[in-house]
Structures are given as C-alpha cells and as structure tokens.
C-alpha positions in Angstrom: 3.3 -2.1 25.2 2.1 -4.1 22.5 0.4 -7.1 25.0 -1.0 -4.3 27.2 -3.0 -3.0 24.2 -3.8 -6.6 23.3 -5.5 -6.9 26.6 -7.4 -3.6 26.7 -8.7 -4.3 23.4 -10.3 -7.7 24.4 -11.6 -6.2 27.5 -13.3 -3.1 25.2 -14.9 -5.7 23.1 -16.0 -7.9 25.7 -17.6 -4.7 27.1 -18.8 -3.1 23.8 -20.7 -6.4 23.0 -22.6 -6.3 26.3 -23.1 -2.7 26.8 -26.1 -0.4 24.8 -24.6 1.6 22.0 -25.5 4.7 23.6 -23.3 3.8 26.5 -20.2 2.6 24.2 -20.4 5.5 21.7 -20.4 8.0 24.7 -17.3 6.4 26.5 -15.6 6.4 23.0 -16.1 10.3 22.5 -14.8 10.7 25.8 -11.8 8.1 25.6 -10.9 10.1 22.1 -11.1 13.5 24.2 -8.7 12.0 27.0 -6.5 10.4 24.2 -6.4 13.7 22.3 -4.7 15.4 25.6 -2.3 12.2 26.7 -1.3 10.8 23.1 1.5 13.7 22.2 3.0 11.8 19.4 -0.4 10.8 17.8 -1.8 14.3 18.1 1.3 15.5 16.7 1.0 13.3 13.7 -2.5 14.2 13.1 -1.7 18.0 13.5 0.9 17.6 11.2 -1.2 15.9 8.3 -4.2 18.2 8.8 -2.0 21.3 8.6 -0.6 20.0 5.2 -4.5 20.1 4.0 -6.1 23.1 5.5 -2.7 25.1 5.7 -3.2 25.7 9.4 -2.9 23.8 12.9 -6.4 23.4 14.1 -6.8 21.4 17.4 -10.7 21.2 16.8 -10.2 19.3 13.7 -7.7 16.7 15.5 -9.9 16.5 18.4 -12.9 15.3 16.5 -10.1 12.7 14.7 -9.7 11.3 18.1 -13.1 11.0 18.5 -13.7 9.3 15.2 -10.9 6.9 15.6 -12.0 5.7 19.1 -15.8 5.3 17.4 -14.3 3.0 14.7 -12.9 0.8 17.5 -16.1 0.4 18.8 -17.9 -0.4 15.5 -14.7 -3.0 15.1 -15.4 -4.2 18.4 -18.9 -5.0 17.7 -18.4 -6.3 14.2 -19.0 -9.9 15.0 -22.4 -9.6 16.3 -23.4 -7.0 13.5 -26.3 -8.3 11.3 -26.8 -7.6 7.3 -30.4 -5.6 8.5 -28.7 -3.4 11.5 -25.6 -2.6 8.7 -28.1 -1.7 6.0 -30.1 0.7 8.5 -26.9 2.4 9.3 -25.3 2.7 5.5 -26.6 5.6 3.0 -24.7 4.6 -0.6 -24.7 6.8 -3.3 -23.5 5.2 -6.5 -23.6 1.6 -5.7 -24.4 1.0 -9.4 -20.8 1.9 -10.6 -19.5 -1.1 -8.5 -22.0 -3.5 -10.1 -21.1 -1.9 -13.4 -17.5 -2.9 -12.8 -18.2 -6.0 -11.2 -20.1 -7.5 -14.2 -17.2 -7.0 -16.4 -15.8 -10.4 -14.7 -12.3 -9.0 -14.3 -12.3 -8.3 -10.7 -12.5 -4.9 -9.2 -10.2 -2.7 -7.1 -12.0 -1.1 -4.2 -9.8 2.0 -3.6 -10.4 4.2 -0.5 -8.6 5.8 2.4 -8.7 6.0 6.1 -11.9 8.0 6.3 -15.2 7.5 8.2 -15.2 3.9 9.0 -14.3 2.2 5.5 -14.3 -1.5 7.1 -18.0 -1.4 7.0 -18.2 -0.7 3.3 -16.4 -4.4 2.9 -18.5 -5.8 5.7 -21.8 -4.7 3.8 -20.4 -5.8 0.2 -19.5 -9.6 2.3 -23.0 -9.5 3.4 -24.4 -9.0 -0.2 -22.1 -12.0 -1.5 -19.3 -10.2 -3.0 -16.0 -11.7 -2.1 -13.5 -8.9 -0.9 -9.8 -9.7 -0.1 -8.2 -6.8 1.8 -4.4 -6.6 2.5 -3.9 -6.1 6.3 -1.1 -4.2 8.2 0.7 -6.9 10.5 0.4 -5.8 14.0 2.6 -6.9 16.8 2.1 -9.0 19.1 0.9 -11.8 16.7 -1.9 -12.1 19.0 -3.0 -8.5 18.8 -3.0 -9.3 14.7 -4.8 -12.4 15.1 -7.5 -10.7 17.3 -8.0 -7.9 14.8 -8.1 -10.3 11.8 -10.9 -12.4 13.6 -12.9 -9.4 14.3 -12.6 -8.0 10.8 -13.0 -11.4 9.0 -16.1 -12.2 11.0 -18.8 -11.9 7.8 -16.4 -13.4 5.1 -13.6 -10.8 4.3 -10.5 -12.4 3.5 -7.7 -10.7 5.4 -4.0 -11.3 3.9 -0.8 -9.6 5.1 -0.1 -6.5 3.4 3.5 -7.6 2.7 2.6 -11.0 1.7 2.8 -12.1 -2.1 1.2 -9.7 -4.8 -0.2 -12.6 -6.4 -2.8 -13.2 -3.9 -4.4 -10.4 -5.0 -3.9 -11.0 -8.6 -5.4 -14.2 -8.2 -8.5 -12.7 -6.4 -8.7 -10.5 -9.5 -8.5 -13.2 -12.1 -11.4 -14.7 -10.1 -13.5 -12.2 -10.6 -13.4 -10.6 -6.9 -13.0 -7.6 -5.3 -10.0 -6.5 -3.6 -9.8 -3.4 -1.2 -7.2 -1.4 -1.0 -6.1 1.8 1.1 -4.3 4.5 -0.9 -3.5 7.3 1.7 -0.6 5.1 3.5 2.3 3.4 2.1 2.5 0.7 4.7 5.1 -1.3 2.5 7.1 1.3 1.8 7.3 0.4 -1.9 5.7 3.5 -2.6 6.4 6.9 -5.0 6.7 10.4 -4.1 4.1 12.4 -5.7 2.6 16.0 -5.2 -0.4 15.5 -2.5 -1.8 18.9 -1.5 1.2 20.8 -3.3 3.6 18.8 -1.3 5.8 15.7 -1.7 4.4 12.7 0.3 5.0 8.9 -0.4 2.0 7.1 -1.8 1.3 3.6 -2.8 0.7 3.1 -6.3 -0.1 -0.5 -6.2 -3.7 -0.1 -7.0 -3.1 1.6 -10.7 0.0 -1.0 -11.2 -2.6 -4.0 -10.3 -5.1 -2.3 -12.9 -2.7 -2.0 -15.5 -1.3 -5.7 -15.3 -4.7 -7.4 -14.6 -7.3 -5.2 -16.5 -9.4 -4.7 -13.4 -11.0 -1.4 -13.4 -10.5 0.8 -10.1 -13.5 2.1 -8.1 -12.9 4.5 -5.8 -15.3 4.7 -2.2 -15.3 7.2 0.5 -17.0 6.6 3.8 -18.0 9.3 6.5 -19.8 9.0 10.0 -22.9 11.0 10.3 -23.7 12.4 14.1 -26.0 9.5 14.5 -23.2 7.1 14.1 -24.7 6.1 10.6 -22.5 6.3 7.5 -22.7 7.9 4.1 -20.7 6.1 1.2 -20.1 7.5 -2.2 -19.0 5.1 -4.7 -17.2 6.8 -7.8 -17.4 5.6 -11.5 -15.1 3.0 -12.5 -12.0 3.7 -14.7 -9.4 1.4 -16.6 -5.7 2.1 -16.4 -4.9 2.0 -20.0 -4.1 4.0 -22.7 -1.5 5.0 -25.0 2.4 5.8 -24.2 4.8 4.0 -22.2 3.7 1.8 -19.1 4.8 4.4 -16.5 3.2 7.2 -17.9 0.0 5.4 -18.3 0.3 4.6 -14.5 1.2 8.1 -13.6 -1.8 9.5 -15.3 -4.1 7.3 -13.4 -2.1 8.0 -10.0 -3.1 11.7 -10.8 -6.5 10.8 -11.1 -6.5 9.0 -7.6 -4.7 11.5 -6.0 -7.1 14.4 -7.4 -10.2 12.2 -5.9 -8.6 11.8 -2.6 -7.8 15.3 -2.2 -11.5 16.3 -3.0 -12.8 14.2 -0.3 -10.4 14.9 2.5 -10.6 18.6 1.8 -14.4 18.1 2.2 -14.0 16.1 5.6 -10.9 16.9 7.1 -12.1 15.9 10.5 -12.9 12.3 9.1 -9.7 11.4 7.8 -8.2 9.1 10.7 -4.7 8.4 9.3 -2.5 8.6 12.3 0.7 8.0 10.8 2.6 10.7 9.3 2.1 11.3 5.6 4.6 13.7 4.9 8.2 13.7 6.0 8.0 14.8 9.4 6.2 12.9 12.1 6.4 9.6 14.4 6.0 6.4 12.6 6.0 4.8 15.8 2.0 5.5 16.2 1.0 4.2 12.8 -0.8 1.3 14.3 -3.4 3.6 15.9 -5.4 4.0 12.6 -7.8 1.4 11.6 
C-alpha cells in the first residue's frame, strides 16, 4: 500500500506542476469528497476528533476537512515551483513583529503550531526571508515516500530531521539562534503527557515547553487558515518564555496550560481547518495517521 501511495503521489505531483491551479484545486475538492465517502477509518478519526471539540458529530465539518487535506497536498506537490513573490501574494500575516522580536533576542525561536490550514507555507515563507528553519518530520514508510515528501518540503531551504531522531539537533539549532517549528497537536513519538484538552484527557507532546525551559528560547505560536480563494491568513501570537519560580515540572506544566488554551481557541474558531487525521483522544485508528500533512 505504501508504494502505491508513493507512485500516486509522484503522478499527482507531476500533474499539479503542469495543470492550471484552477483545475488542480477543483480536482482536489472532488477527490476530498470521494475520500470522505470511501475512507471509513480516516472519516471515523476525524469525526472522533471534531466531536470532542464541538460536542457533536458533524459530517459537514468532516467533509470540509477532507477537502482541506486534499488542497494541502496540491500545495505540497507544487512547493518546488513556488516563488517568493507568489507566496507573499497568498499570505496575510498578522503579528509577524512578534516573531521578529523573539528572533532578535539571539536565543533561537520555537515556532509552535498545529495541523491547521497549511502550516508548511509559514515555514516556506520564513525560509524565503532568509530565516533558518528546522522541522522534525514524521518518518513515513516506505523510505521512498519519506524521501519524496522531504524533498518537496525542503525545496526552499527548510531543514527536515526525523521526528524520532536525537533531541540535540533541535537544541543545537536553537543555540545557533535559528528557528525550529513544532506541531503541538500530535504525539508522534509517544513521549507526550496526558493533559486535559477540550475537557477530556488526551496525550499531547510537551517538547516545546521542555526545550524552551532548557534553552531559554522563547515560544512563538502561529496559526494558519486557508481562505476561499486558496490564499492564507496567519496569526502570530506574542512570544513567551518558560521560566519562573517553582520546581521545573510545575513551570513546564504552567506553560503547557497556556499552549493548550491557545490551541483550543483557534481550533474552536476554525474546526473545519483542523486537519489532524490521527485520533487524538483514546478512540480511533492510528493506522491512518500518515494522511495528515
């Protein structure tokens, strides 16, 4: 199955770079609707996640998420042909001064986000601006698929490292004063902690808070949504440090509470844009996690 996905992705990337965007985006919406009907496991996982956010099973929202997932793949497949000018025309960024403020401190920046909108475009835009960005990426099977996806995402200078690789790679990047980008809504390594998320226990990574405590780097949270014309709105939150009085674990726990509250705010506002297809709470099917970008 993995090699079939690999060859389909290669074919889709070839087509997306040769057809007008009006056609490729239209095809993505159609494919998203088809997958909504056929992909029972993914549909179940998305319904599970959304019902924990909204308190109800909402097929309309889940169908929109399938569409956003397909649209994100079109954007991924065309990333190597993306220019700085074309990307800037599609991005509306509010609060970028917060990132600049944090970056100017020289301790690196932990850019924290979730699977919402097309978060990779924020990293691509930073790379175009000349900011070094390192992102831990979930390893996909087969290796040919992982290499292909990595090649697409790193086309403009983003540095990708395996998410299950040594933590020191991220620490070194921060010590060099660079930015690292972390997704905070999926515990891809299994090393997260159980916390209350939308009032229920879920396992979430706390690596951002721990790295910030260890290195002194500020955390800057950023969130992205896709607009109807396939441009994007990005909000950059003010930076904060993981420091203060009390034992280490209490300081980290307070920071994690702040992170979770901010994540909840944006997911509540745009549930149809939250494209996490792995089950976040205890029910669901982990086998479909790789469909999330």
